[in-house]
TORMIVO-815491 format. One record per residue: x, y, z of N, C-alpha, C in turn; residue number from 1. Coordinates in Angstrom, 3 decimals. Layout:
BEGIN
PT      n_px      n_py      n_pz     ca_px     ca_py     ca_pz      c_px      c_py      c_pz  num
PT         X         Y         Z         X         Y         Z         X         Y         Z  NUM
...
END
This chain:
BEGIN
PT      n_px      n_py      n_pz     ca_px     ca_py     ca_pz      c_px      c_py      c_pz  num
PT    52.839   153.461    86.849    52.759   152.641    88.322    53.337   151.528    88.162    1
PT    53.633   151.042    88.984    54.386   149.282    89.028    53.533   148.441    90.571    2
PT    53.684   147.325    90.502    52.911   146.407    91.189    53.641   145.861    92.007    3
PT    54.018   146.055    93.479    54.853   144.910    93.998    53.993   144.002    94.843    4
PT    54.377   143.229    95.388    53.629   142.216    96.700    54.325   142.556    98.115    5
PT    53.422   142.695    99.028    53.271   142.836   100.663    53.287   141.688   101.190    6
PT    54.255   140.960   101.917    53.794   139.800   102.674    54.156   140.295   104.184    7
PT    52.816   140.148   104.930    52.496   140.671   106.363    52.907   139.764   107.124    8
PT    53.134   139.908   108.131    53.130   139.233   109.935    52.713   139.528   110.947    9
PT    52.558   139.297   111.413    51.627   139.962   113.012    53.520   139.555   113.721   10
PT    53.932   140.670   114.028    55.054   140.210   115.354    54.723   140.220   116.409   11
PT    55.770   140.724   117.605    54.946   140.682   119.164    54.619   142.394   119.029   12
PT    54.804   143.672   118.366    54.007   144.555   119.062    53.862   145.238   117.888   13
PT    54.073   144.932   115.872    53.850   145.620   115.125    53.875   144.618   114.103   14
PT    53.140   145.007   113.124    52.950   144.185   112.041    54.064   144.289   111.208   15
PT    54.849   143.048   110.416    56.001   143.331   109.661    55.771   143.017   108.467   16
PT    55.967   143.733   107.432    55.891   144.028   106.050    56.779   143.754   105.426   17
PT    57.272   142.969   103.894    58.052   142.241   103.101    58.132   142.467   101.791   18
PT    58.406   142.972   101.341    58.470   142.975    99.670    59.510   142.414    99.040   19
PT    59.087   141.156    98.847    59.794   139.941    97.869    61.147   140.601    96.907   20
PT    60.118   141.109    95.983    61.086   141.306    94.682    62.381   142.267    95.104   21
PT    62.305   143.113    95.972    63.573   143.848    96.717    64.204   143.801    97.565   22
PT    63.496   142.558    98.451    63.825   142.117   100.017    64.390   143.566   100.560   23
PT    63.101   144.482   100.717    62.295   145.494   101.600    62.069   145.239   102.709   24
PT    62.227   145.362   103.674    61.647   145.305   105.138    61.018   146.367   105.708   25
PT    59.535   146.852   106.137    59.221   147.961   107.012    58.027   147.549   108.170   26
PT    58.032   148.189   108.952    56.585   147.603   109.605    55.870   148.860   110.079   27
PT    54.410   148.579   110.498    53.734   149.179   111.267    52.594   148.612   112.567   28
PT    52.303   149.775   113.252    51.414   149.211   114.216    49.820   148.456   113.850   29
PT    49.641   148.720   112.677    48.765   148.709   112.068    48.981   147.494   110.621   30
PT    47.862   147.256   109.881    48.425   146.533   108.406    48.794   147.008   107.582   31
PT    47.579   148.745   107.714    47.852   149.853   106.674    48.733   150.495   106.490   32
PT    49.252   150.721   108.165    50.684   151.402   108.257    51.840   150.507   107.490   33
PT    52.046   149.684   108.564    52.693   148.856   107.414    52.773   148.513   106.413   34
PT    52.037   148.827   105.477    51.629   148.638   104.520    52.763   150.559   103.365   35
PT    51.690   151.209   103.991    52.533   152.660   103.542    53.780   152.903   104.043   36
PT    54.055   152.302   104.957    55.640   152.442   105.202    56.715   151.777   104.250   37
PT    55.974   150.745   104.035    57.014   149.577   103.072    57.151   150.091   101.711   38
PT    55.726   151.075   101.049    55.643   151.519   100.386    56.710   152.921    99.995   39
PT    56.641   153.492   101.023    57.587   154.802   100.936    59.201   153.662   101.192   40
PT    59.268   152.640   101.474    60.767   151.872   101.797    60.826   151.501   100.288   41
PT    60.309   151.014    99.625    60.599   150.109    98.227    60.853   151.305    97.408   42
PT    60.008   152.638    97.429    60.100   153.891    96.051    61.228   154.231    96.652   43
PT    62.117   154.863    98.009    63.011   155.139    98.275    64.092   153.820    97.542   44
PT    64.258   152.372    97.661    64.593   151.784    97.280    64.845   151.953    95.466   45
PT    64.217   151.821    94.867    64.116   151.899    93.638    65.018   153.150    93.471   46
PT    64.196   154.232    93.932    65.356   155.884    93.667    66.359   155.181    93.675   47
PT    67.177   154.698    94.506    68.564   154.511    94.936    69.298   153.614    93.645   48
PT    68.361   152.335    94.319    69.435   151.105    93.213    68.467   151.030    91.715   49
PT    67.552   151.743    91.358    66.945   151.189    90.200    65.624   149.888    90.706   50
PT    64.672   149.800    89.399    63.875   148.992    88.902    64.611   147.389    89.583   51
PT    64.032   146.286    90.068    64.639   145.089    90.061    64.944   144.111    89.017   52
PT    65.550   143.158    88.387    65.208   142.572    87.459    65.560   140.945    87.863   53
PT    64.367   140.633    88.053    64.176   139.030    88.748    63.847   138.002    87.941   54
PT    64.847   136.753    87.504    63.934   135.746    86.487    64.104   136.137    85.245   55
PT    64.224   137.564    84.628    63.833   138.018    83.183    61.950   138.827    83.404   56
PT    61.651   138.421    84.843    60.255   138.934    84.343    59.604   139.537    85.884   57
PT    58.871   140.099    85.853    58.211   141.016    87.136    57.730   139.672    88.279   58
PT    57.039   138.475    87.781    56.510   137.713    88.321    57.308   136.845    89.888   59
PT    56.523   136.926    90.857    57.343   136.558    92.157    56.381   135.270    92.206   60
PT    56.768   134.693    92.655    55.904   133.353    93.404    55.882   133.106    94.624   61
PT    54.888   132.772    95.596    55.180   132.614    96.731    54.409   131.220    97.004   62
PT    55.659   129.916    97.702    55.137   129.004    97.673    55.046   128.089    98.971   63
PT    54.134   127.484    99.603    54.535   126.778   100.677    55.028   125.484   100.214   64
PT    55.678   125.214   101.595    55.986   123.735   101.664    56.516   123.291   102.995   65
PT    56.295   121.810   102.815    56.653   121.002   104.085    57.880   120.615   104.687   66
PT    58.406   120.552   106.155    59.800   120.387   105.930    59.121   118.765   107.139   67
PT    59.995   117.782   106.543    59.361   116.792   108.028    60.687   116.779   108.835   68
PT    60.159   116.265   110.385    60.774   116.366   111.260    60.853   115.221   111.810   69
PT    62.366   114.954   111.496    62.999   113.292   112.000    63.009   113.150   113.896   70
PT    62.589   113.797   114.190    62.937   113.675   115.944    63.473   114.876   116.416   71
PT    64.558   115.016   117.777    64.919   115.979   118.086    66.692   115.202   118.072   72
PT    67.573   115.773   118.228    68.772   116.362   117.921    69.427   115.095   119.586   73
PT    69.993   114.861   119.059    70.516   113.481   120.085    71.543   114.486   121.457   74
PT    71.497   114.046   122.376    71.810   115.325   123.739    73.409   115.188   123.647   75
PT    73.797   116.278   124.007    75.462   116.084   123.399    76.289   115.251   124.935   76
PT    77.231   114.643   124.012    77.833   113.496   125.133    79.002   114.604   125.918   77
PT    79.211   114.895   126.891    80.536   115.125   126.905    81.353   114.636   128.282   78
END
């Protein structure tokens, strides 16, 4: 059994689950449903496309970063 990552975000009406190793997305009305649907989608992806090879290993890195906001854009001159 292979291990994969699920990144889950709350949408307007459903939870959205992303598997970054294969770039597959699914959704569900609960976190559990979103993960179950993602498992099925990833399984189908692997069945069709094969196992992913990323950076020579199975490691996935999730990194947070900040972006400086330098202010609003200039108004359009017309």
